[in-house]
Every structure is written in structure tokens, then in C-alpha cells.
N, C-alpha and C positions, 0 to 999 in steps of 0.2 A: 262494530257491536260483539259480547260474546256467543258462539257458537251454541247451539240448543245441547248437542249433544255436551260438550265440555261441563254447562252450566247443570245437568242431568246428574252428571258423574258427580258432581263435587255436590251437590245436595246430599246424594247417595252416599260417599265417601263419610261425609258429616255426621251421616245420622248412626255409624259407629261409632263416633265420637261426641258424645251428648254433656261430656261431665266435665269438657278440658274449657277452661276459662280462656278463652280466645277475648273473653270481653271483658276486665278486669272486673271494672267498676259495679257489672249488673253481678245482685246478689244469690240470683237463683242457683239452685243446684244442677238443675241443669238448664244448659248455654241455647241461644235461638240460634247460634250460627247457621245449620242445617237449614233452617225454618225461615232464612233471611235469605239464603241463596233461593231458596223454594217460593218466595215472596219475588224475587226478581227475574227467576223464569216464568212466574203467574201474568209478571207486567211485559213483560218481552213479547211471550209466547203465547200467551192466554194459554183460558184449558176447558176441556168440553162444556159444554151447555147440555142440563141433561137436569134431572130430579135429584141426581145425588148432590148435585152440585146447588143449586134451589136448597134443597136443606139445610147444606153447610151454611149459607148465608142466610137461612132462618135463624140456624145456634148461635153464628156468631152475631147477631143481632136480637136474641136471647141473652146472652151473653153481657154484649153493652148494655142493655135494659138493667140487667137485675149487676151493674156496677153503679150504675147511680142510685140503687136502692142504697144499697153500701157505705157509699159516698155519706148518703143521708142519716144513715145514722153511726156518722162520726168514724168511721175505719178509715184507717191512713191510705191518700191519695196512691200514692207509689206502691200500698200491698195491694191495692184494689186493682190498677194494671197489669203491674207483676202475674199476678195470677188470670186476671183478663187476657194474657198475650200468650200465660203457657195452656188454658186451654184454647184455642186457636193456632199456634204453630204447628202441633202435629196434624192438622184438619188441613193445611197449609201443603206440608208434606206429603200429604194423602193422595191429593189433588193433583200433586207436582208429579208424584210418582204411577200412579194407578194407568196412565195410558202411555209413557215414556216408558216401560222396564229393555224394549227394547230397543234404544240407546245405553244401558247401561256395557258398562266397558269390562270385559275378561281382568282386564290389569289391576283394574282399582279394587274389582274384589281379592285378585291375589298381593295387592300392598297391604290391605283390611287386613287378610288371613295373615300374611306375616308377621306384621307389625305385634300384633295379637298375640303368635307362636310365641315370635323372642322375648318382648318382654314377660310375658309367662311367666316364663323361661329362667329368663333371669334375675329372677323376683323370685321364683320358689327356690333355685341356687344357690339365691344372695350373694350375687355379681351385679347388683342393678344399684349402687350405691353414689355411681357417678351420674345419677338419674335423679337419684331420692331430690335434693333440694329442688329441682327445675318441677318435681310431682308436686311435693306438700307444697309449691306453692301454684300451683293451676289445676288442684284436682281441689274439690270442695270436702272436709271431713279428712282428707288424707292424714295419714301418721308415717313417720318410718316404720314402724312394727308393722300394719299393715300391705304397707307398698313394699314389704320385703317379705310380703308371705308370712311364716307363722303358722300357731296353731287355726285359727279362722283361712287360711288358704288365699291365694294371689287373691289380687284386685284389677290386674290391667289395670286401666286407665280409667277407674271407676272409684267411689268413694268408698264403697263396701263388697264383699265375694259374693252379694245377694244380687247385686246389680252387673256386678261383672259373668254372672250366671246368663242372666236376660240377655245380653250381648251376643254371647257363646252361641245361643239358640240360635239369635238371628243369625251367627255366620252358618250356622246348619241349614238352618231355612233357607240363605239366599243360594247354598252350594244346589241345594234341590231344586228351588225355581231357575238357576243356570242351566243346570242341567233337562229341563226339560222343556228351556227354549231352546236347548240342542248350540248352549253358548261355551259348555266345557263338557269334556268326555267322560265316559262315567269310570275311566283310573282316575281322572281329576278329582271326582264323584270322592270315590275310596281314599284318596288323601287328606279330602277335606274333613271325612268323618273321622279318617286316621287324629289327625291334627286338634280336632274338636275333643274327642274321647280324652287325649292327654289334657288340652282348656280345661274340661270338665274336672279329671283326676286332681292339677294339681289348684283348683277355684276351690275345694273341699266346700261347697254350697251345696244344699240340697234344693234351691232355688231351681237350678239350673239344671239337675237331673230331676227335679219334679213336672217342670217344662214339657222338658222331651220327652218324660212320658207320657204326658195329657196327650202331645204330640202325637206319638207313637200308637195306644190307644184311642185313640180319634181313629187312626186313618186303618187299623186293620178292623174295627169296630164295624164302621160306615163301609166298610169293603167286605167284609162278612152279613152286615144284611144285607147281597145282594145275592150270598148262594143260596144254594136249591134247600129247600124246608128239610129234607132228613138231616144236612150235615149242621143246621141250626140246630133241632133236635137233639143229636148227639153232643155238638156240644153243650147246648146246659144239659141234658143228664149228667154227662161227665164232671161239669161244675158245679153240680147239687151234691153229689157224690161228694166232689171234694172237700167243698167248706161244710158238711154236716160230719166226715171224719175232720178234719181239720180241728174246728171249732168244739166237739164230742172229747179230744186231748188236746185245748188249750192250755188249760190247769199246766197237764205234763211238757209242754212245751216252755212254756213261760221258765217253769221251772229249773230244766235241765238245759235250757240254751240261751236264754234272756241274756246272760252276760256274755257270750260270745257272738251271739248274731246279733246285730244294731235291729233287724228286719221282724225278730222276732218278740225285742224288747218292743218297738212302738205296739205291738198287739197287748203286749203288757200293759203300756201305758193306755188306749187306748178302754180297756176294757176298766181300769180303775176309775177313768173317767164319767163310764157306761153305770155303772158301780153308785159314782158320784151322785149321778144324773144332775151334775152342771157343766151342761156340755161349755157353756161359754165364758164360765170364769176365767181371771187373768193365769192361775195357775196350771186349770186342765191345756190352756192354750200356750204357755211357758214352757210346758213338759213337753210337745210339739213344733216347738220355736217355731210357734204361728202367731204368735204376740199381734203383728200387725194387724191381720183378721179381724182382730176386736176395732180396730179404727175403721175398717169399712164394716163393720157388722152397725156402726155408731152412725156410718155416712148413712147408711140406709133405714133408721130407725127412725133417724130427724126428719124423715117424710112424716109421718105420726104426728111430728112439733108442730103446731099453726098451720094446720087444715093441711098440710104439704104444699104450702104453695112457695117455699124455698127460703133465706134467709138473708141473701145477697152474697156476693163473689167476695171468697178473704172472710167468709162469716165466722170462720176457725178462728180465728185471732181473738172474739170477743166471747163467743157461745160455747168455747171448749167445754167449761164444767157442766155450764146447762143440762148438755146434751148428753154427754157421759152421764153425769144421774139419771136424764129422763131412760137412756137407755139401758139403765140397771146396771151401769160397770162402774165397780171400786177397783182405782189404779194404785198399784201399791208403785215404788221404786220401779223403773222400768229399766231392766238392765242395757239395753243401747243407747240409753241417754246420758248414766253416772247417778252415783246414788243419792248426787243431792238434788236432780231435778224431779218433778213430778211431771208425766207424760202427760200428763190431763190437762195441763197449764197451756199444750202448744198442739195439741192433737189434733191431726188434718188427714183426712180419710186416704189409706195408700191405693187406691183405686178412680180413677178416672170419672167412671159411672158413678162413684157412691159420692164423690167431691159434688160432680154435678145433682146429684138426690140433696145433699145439705144444700148446697147454695143455691139451684136453682129449682128444685122439687118438682114435683109433678111435670111441669110445664118443659123441663127440660130436660128429665127423663124420656117423656114420651114424645121428643124430637128423634133425640139419640136412640131408642127405637127405632123411630121411622127411618134412619140414616142408614142402620146396622141392618135391617128390614131389605133395603134397595141396595145394598151392597151385595146383599146374600143372593137377589134375583138374578146377578148374573149369568147363573148356573142354573143350564138346562137339566134337573134330575131327569126327567122322562125317559130318556134315552142314554143314565147310566149305565146301567149294567151289561150294554153293550159299548161300550167303550174300553179306552186302556184306563192304566192307573193313575195316570193324570189327575183325573176326577177324582177320584177318592184322595190324593194328596190335597187336591183343593179343599175341598171337605173337610179335611184335617185343617189345613193354616186356619180354616174359616174360625174352627171351633177353638181353636189355641189362641187367636188373636181377640176372640170375642172372648175370653176368658180373663185374659189379661186386661181390656179394658174394663170388663166390669168387677174383677176381685183382683187382680196384681198391676199394677203399674203406676207408677207415681205421674202426676196431670199431662207433665210436658215432653214425658218421655216417650220419645217414638216410636217404640219398637214394635208395640201391637199395632198400629196405626201402617211401619212400613210393610209389616206380614199381612196385614188386609188389602194393601196397594197391591202384594202379589196377588191374593184370592181375584182381585176385582181381574187384574192383566190375563191369569191363565182360565179365569174361569168363562171372562167373555170370549178370549181365543180358544179356547175347547167345545164352549156352546156354538161358535161360528162354523166349527168342523162339525160338529155334529148335523147342523141346518146345512152343509153342503154333503154330507151322506145324505139324509133325508130325502135333497133335493134330487143325488144322482140316483139313488132307488126307486124314486118316483118317474125320472126318466126313463132308465130303465125299463121299468114296467110297461111306462107307456110305447 
């Protein structure tokens, strides 16, 4: 029988390589290899029986129920089953990892880091020609130009740089988690940060930078909220002064520096969008390289179609145009798919929860909200201000994980659910430590 530690490390390892076609006949972009190992782990060793597991089972039953609605509507059975399992697979990985992070190996993590950094540098310097045929064959939507870096940046082992940026984020957060679990030293963590910074730079995707920025902001803001009131007052005072000065001089800054500093140019774009009062137009979002946000918006707006009961699993295959029109979205030719293909024909929400909203309506979303709420309840917030930085990192992990679930991740991509597994494990560990501290204090008082 497979040892528990070996199997959990296989789940962990392949969560970082979700796009490689280990099973070539599966058409899905995200491959299920990690979830297959997670399913085997659950069958052999079981999982914790608690409310989170019960809600996951309820959610799976909801998915299966809505799949029958889709089949009744005439949607291809294979497409329905593929998306049905795409919903379930990240949940299996989450349930498998959330109680077993102590079994993860530093060697496995080191191998992941070395593979990503090595392939990224080889692609960036154009030295990966020997692997082009292999990657074109086993990476969906891959091309020689993408795999070799170029203007869009290196893709690592992903179809496009944006997905590579998500996996770099996971590498960073895994390093932080391993450090908090005393699996790696602070020196090793610095190496992880340096390697990740190099990968973000050669990746050239705003996705990675944006997600890392959200994580850092979540960490510092949550930590700041527990500072004394005087510090908060001074911070908000200086922030207000800065914002007043900045926006009073925004026209001058845009005119003088927009051609030199990308950050200032973005403010110029935002100013034009606000002036046009058309915040969700394709043009506005394409200027900010956020066209995929429209698919997420349509997913949530579809709740208002059909009384919010949902349209069935994989309903995007037959309802795309109608739901786009219902949301008031006009799709011109979408630049990522070529000039001959209209994106409205194949719109699929680029967020797990938005896909749930479209397919399973309010019922599916309520179950998902309940699952997220139960995961959040693992952290004891009452004594947060008396504890170490690890709890603030926990909150940041939760925020970035939930953000990706609701706004930025394909349905089967395990990244946000692995992050939530990190949050759960660290949160329960810190909560137990806090309980022991409270019990110790009471015993000393007695």
C-alpha cells in the first residue's frame, strides 16, 4: 500500500503542474492528475468528518443534480461530465491537504522551485529549443513563441503567462507556509523570495504582480487594524493629504510622466474611463488588460436571469450569447482568441464562484458561501492582537484565496483551494496554540 506521506506529496507536487497533459485524451485545459491522487488518498486514508466535509458533500450533490438539468436541456453529456468533475476536483485537493500539511516534504517543494526557475530561465534566454516539441504536445494552447518567452513573457509550464503568474504566487505562499511550519529556515525563505522575484520579472504578467500585491496589502492592512488608535489616525491623516495632493495634480502628472511611468499611465486610463461613465465596457476593461473580468461580471449578472435558479452545468455552451445580451455586454473581436472568433460564442466565466452562479444559481452560491464561512471560522480572532505575525499571514492567505475563488481562477485550477488549505491548517494550528496560552494563563491565575 502506498505510504500516506508519499501520496500526499504526489497531490502537493502535481498541484503545481495542472496544465501538463498526463492523460492526453482528456480535452480539459486543467488536467486532473493531482485530484486523482487526492481521491486515492481519501479512499485509502479517509478525511476529517466535520461540517466542512458535510458541506463539500452537499455541494457535490448539488453539482450532480444540476448536471441532470443540463442533460435534459440537450447539452453534450461529455461536456457536462467534464465541468461537473472540474467543480469537484479542487475540493478533493482541499479536503486532502487541509489536515496533512505536516506530511509535506521540503525536498518536494525544492524540486518544484528548481523546475520552475530552471525552465523559466531557459525559456527567457531562448535555450529551451530541445523541449519545445514536448511542451507543445503536452501543454494546452502552447506555441513555440509563448514557450520561448517573447514580448508576453515566459509561460513556464502553463498555456499563458497569466496562469504562470498564479503558480508563482502559490510557490511564494508555500514558502511562507513552510517557514511558519518550521520546515524551512529564514535563509531558505529569502532564497524563495529572490527566485520568485526573478520568475515574476521574466513572466512579465500583471497577474502575478497583482495577486502578490493583494496578498501583501491584506497582510499589512490586517496587521494595521490591530495597531493603537493613534497610529491609525496618523496613517489615515497622511493618506488623505497624499490623495488630495495627488488628485489635485493628476492632470499635470499624466501629461508629464504617463509616457515614462506605466503606473501614472494607468491613472490616466482610469480617469478617461470615469469621464466616459462606462465602467464595464469592453473598451474600458481592455485598456486595463482586464477583459476577462467581463466574463466574471456576466456570470454573476446571470443570477437575475430565470429567477436565480441556475441554468445547469456547462450552460455557457448554449446560453452564452443570450446571457451576454442580458448583461448588456457587446463583445467585439476578442484579442486573445484571434480576429475571426467572437468570444461571445464560447464565454465561460473565469472565476469558480461566477461559474457556480451561472450554472447553479443562488442555491450553489449559498452552499459555496457557507463552505467559505466554515473555513474562515477556523481562526480564533478574539486573541489575534496578542499573537504573532502568523495569524495576520493567515488572514492574508484567506483573502487572496477567496478573491481568486470569486474573481480570478478557472473552475478546475487548484491554486485558490490549495491556498485555502494552507489557511485552514495554519488557522487551526494557531487557534490551538492560542487555546493552550489561554488555558495556561488561567492555570497560573488559579
